[in-house]
C-alpha positions, 0 to 999 in steps of 0.5 A: 592533463590536456585541457580537452581531456580535463573538460571531458573529465569535469563534464562526466564528474558533474553529470554523473550524480544527476544521471545516477539520481534519475536512475535511482528515482524509480528504483524499488527498495528491493533491489531484486524486484521483478520487472513488473514491480519496477515498471509499476513503480515507474508508472506511479512516478510518471503519473504523480501530480498529473493523474490519480488511479481509481481503486476499490476494496472488495471483501475476500468472500465476495471479490467483485461486488463493490468494483461491479457497483463502481461500474454500475454507478459510473460506467467505468471499472476502477483501475485498482482491485483490492482485497484483504487476507483477513480470516473470517472466523475459521475461514482462510480465503487465501486461495480465493484471493490468489485465484481472483488476483491472478485473474484481475491482473490478467485483465489489466488491474493493479492489485493491492492486498493487505492483511488484518493480521490476528494477534499472534499471542492468540490462536485462530479463529480470530475474532476481529473485535477482540483480537485484531482490534486489541492491545498487546502488552509491552512484555508480549511485544518485546517477545514478539520482536526478539528473534528466537522467542516462542512468540517470535517463532509463532509470528514467523509461522503466521506470516509464512502462511501469507508468504505462501500465497504471495509466492503463488502470485509471484510465480504467476507474474502478479505484481502486488501493492503490499500494504501490511500493518496499516494505520499503525499510527492509530490506537486501535489495532494490536500493532498500533501506536508502537513507537521507538526503535523496538516498535512497529518500525522494527516489526515492519523491517522484520517482515520486510527481511523475511519476505524479501531475503528469505522468501524472495518475494520480488513481486511486492511493492511495499506500501506504508499506509498510515491513518490520517492524523486526528486527535479524537480522544481514544481514537487518535492517530499520531504523527507519521514520522514517528512510525515510518521505518525509513525510505529503504523499506518503503516504496509508497506512502499512504494515508487512510482518510475517513469522515472527509478529513482531508486536512491540507496540513496532514497532506503536507506532513505526509509529503514531507515524510515521503520526500519524493516517493509516491503517496496514495489515499490507501483507504477512503470513506468519502471520496474527496471533492475535485477541489480537494484533489486540485490542491492535493495533486500528488495522490497517485490513487484512491481506494474506496473502502468496501461498502462505504461506496454505498453508504457514505458517497452519493452517486453524484460524488462517485461519478464526479470523481471518476469522470474527472479528466485526471482520474484513470479508470481500468480501461485507461490504466490497461492501455498504459500497462500494455504499453509498458508490457506489465503483467505480460 
């Protein structure tokens, strides 16, 4: 081989893996993901370590009250609007969520949705304190994650209802930061503290497969939102790594942090599991002080949980965090989304 051709070959061979790595950096786990999903994920990678998006969770029965409160306190709307497919008694507010999410997306908000799913061994209406916060026996769990069983079929029918709403959002061009089975490393929800290959990681993969390969929900970014680690007796939240389904099933990792429990070791543990993927404060009670965000710069967003904006934060703290130079509000985010032509 001539020397010039050999050098060219060596250059291409050496450079190709690096180029491939850069190309893969922003790739969603769903290879069929929409352009909106790809661009939103790229945005999160781009701001990682530089900015943090403000976010606010709202009740599905009253979808604006807490975002409006954030505006009243700070003069700014949060960049992320969040809500929940939870059933309030016998009320399915899915259609209301779809309508509101479409409107919010058009207005330039990012959308994050979650679901306090009712225990599939029971029938609706689901009572939160006895059904969502509940235990599931090992026998029932094994039936749940075994294809073809009656309980597995019941679960499929249950998650297909939510898939129908997510399809409406897909068809409307709405990208969703989808956060199912949150706080799975805690001991309180029926899906919580299920370790091992047959545990929550299996259920997560089953939902991912159903939504991605059967329903073709290509508008979802998959957000794995664990609870911040804690050792409170009977209220524990265990090591992240034991409940993580793996990098091929998760786009973004998160932690729900309450009671100002922003432990640096827990932040470092989440970063280790994330291995370069974006991380977020997927729920917060008390907002972190700017000093904490200074030593935990990788959080790409925070989302204050509903009325905790009122009850567990002073107005001064909310204004302090919203007014940080690195905090992006709705108007600042909208400019970035417009430049990327997301939600167009």
